[in-house]
KEZA-487258 format. One line per field, with one value per residue (C-alpha): residue number from 1; residue in one letter; x, y, z. Coordinates in steps of 0.2 Angstrom, whole numbers, plus 5000, padded with zeros to 4 digits. Layout:
<recs>
pos <- [NUM ...]
code <- [a ...]
xx <- [X ...]
yy <- [Y ...]
zz <- [Z ...]
</recs>
This chain:
<recs>
pos <- [1 2 3 4 5 6 7 8 9 10 11 12 13 14 15 16 17 18 19 20 21 22 23 24 25 26 27 28 29 30 31 32 33 34 35 36 37 38 39 40 41 42 43 44 45 46 47 48 49 50 51 52 53 54 55 56 57 58 59 60 61 62 63 64 65 66 67 68 69 70 71 72 73 74 75 76 77 78 79 80 81 82 83 84 85 86 87 88 89 90 91 92 93 94 95 96 97 98 99 100 101 102 103 104 105 106 107 108 109 110 111 112 113 114 115 116 117 118 119 120 121 122 123 124 125 126 127 128 129 130 131 132 133 134 135 136 137 138]
code <- [m k s y r k e l w l e t p d r r d y v n i t r q v e q c l g e s g i r e g l v l v n s m h i t s s v f i n d d e s g l h h d f e v w l e k l a p e k p h s q y r h n g f e d n a d a h m k r q l m g r e v v v a v t n g k l d f g t w e q i f y g e y d g k r r k r v l v k i i g e]
xx <- [5730 5744 5746 5762 5765 5778 5780 5783 5793 5789 5797 5790 5803 5784 5771 5759 5763 5756 5766 5762 5765 5756 5776 5779 5764 5766 5783 5775 5763 5777 5789 5771 5769 5749 5741 5723 5717 5717 5728 5727 5737 5735 5743 5748 5748 5733 5740 5744 5731 5731 5719 5716 5713 5723 5742 5738 5747 5731 5721 5734 5733 5714 5716 5725 5715 5699 5707 5713 5696 5687 5702 5713 5729 5730 5726 5731 5721 5704 5707 5706 5718 5730 5743 5758 5757 5748 5742 5723 5720 5732 5719 5703 5712 5717 5698 5691 5704 5705 5715 5717 5713 5709 5713 5709 5723 5718 5730 5744 5743 5734 5716 5714 5702 5707 5721 5719 5735 5739 5743 5751 5743 5754 5747 5760 5774 5794 5795 5795 5779 5773 5763 5757 5755 5744 5741 5731 5726 5733]
yy <- [5393 5399 5413 5420 5438 5444 5459 5458 5474 5477 5491 5492 5500 5509 5521 5504 5489 5471 5457 5439 5436 5420 5410 5425 5422 5401 5403 5410 5397 5386 5395 5397 5378 5381 5366 5371 5389 5408 5418 5437 5447 5466 5482 5493 5508 5516 5518 5499 5484 5466 5456 5436 5434 5424 5428 5432 5448 5451 5452 5463 5475 5476 5480 5494 5501 5498 5507 5520 5525 5526 5537 5542 5548 5565 5580 5580 5596 5585 5579 5590 5579 5581 5597 5587 5573 5571 5554 5554 5544 5529 5531 5528 5514 5505 5507 5498 5483 5481 5482 5462 5444 5430 5414 5396 5383 5366 5352 5364 5374 5391 5382 5392 5388 5386 5397 5409 5419 5432 5450 5466 5477 5496 5513 5525 5516 5517 5516 5505 5498 5484 5470 5461 5442 5436 5420 5410 5392 5374]
zz <- [5920 5914 5904 5892 5886 5875 5866 5845 5837 5818 5808 5789 5778 5768 5775 5772 5773 5778 5788 5791 5807 5810 5813 5827 5834 5834 5840 5857 5858 5858 5871 5881 5884 5884 5874 5877 5879 5869 5860 5860 5845 5848 5840 5852 5840 5834 5816 5814 5816 5817 5806 5800 5783 5768 5764 5745 5736 5725 5742 5750 5736 5736 5756 5749 5735 5745 5761 5751 5742 5762 5768 5757 5763 5752 5753 5771 5773 5772 5790 5805 5814 5802 5810 5821 5809 5793 5797 5800 5787 5797 5810 5801 5793 5808 5812 5796 5799 5818 5833 5838 5835 5845 5841 5850 5855 5853 5854 5856 5839 5833 5829 5811 5796 5780 5774 5788 5794 5805 5800 5806 5796 5794 5790 5796 5796 5794 5814 5827 5833 5845 5843 5859 5859 5875 5878 5892 5895 5902]
</recs>
């Protein structure tokens, strides 16, 4: 069995954002030479997420509205965590959206359902963060 590891670095200009990283993951898969196996893609930061969904701007807006209702950023004083950094809401948003995804690899391609894409979700941005891509298989 072969394995491949690569870190993707992202920096969003806004505090919250969604970035389609499917093409970067596909590039990693091509570099790995693995034709059958699994791809793990996970955020290496506790205020960002990786998830699979549709690449549709209305849906991304709906995520933002929904998450802000469940874990509003302000007032910062509502969270015990806030002190050194005012990012408690970002930790909660990450819990809801998830840390990682696993995608099957079949015939050298990501084995997606219709419309599925891989996204990086940022909830406390404006700084460089890492996403790990780990691929195992033959």
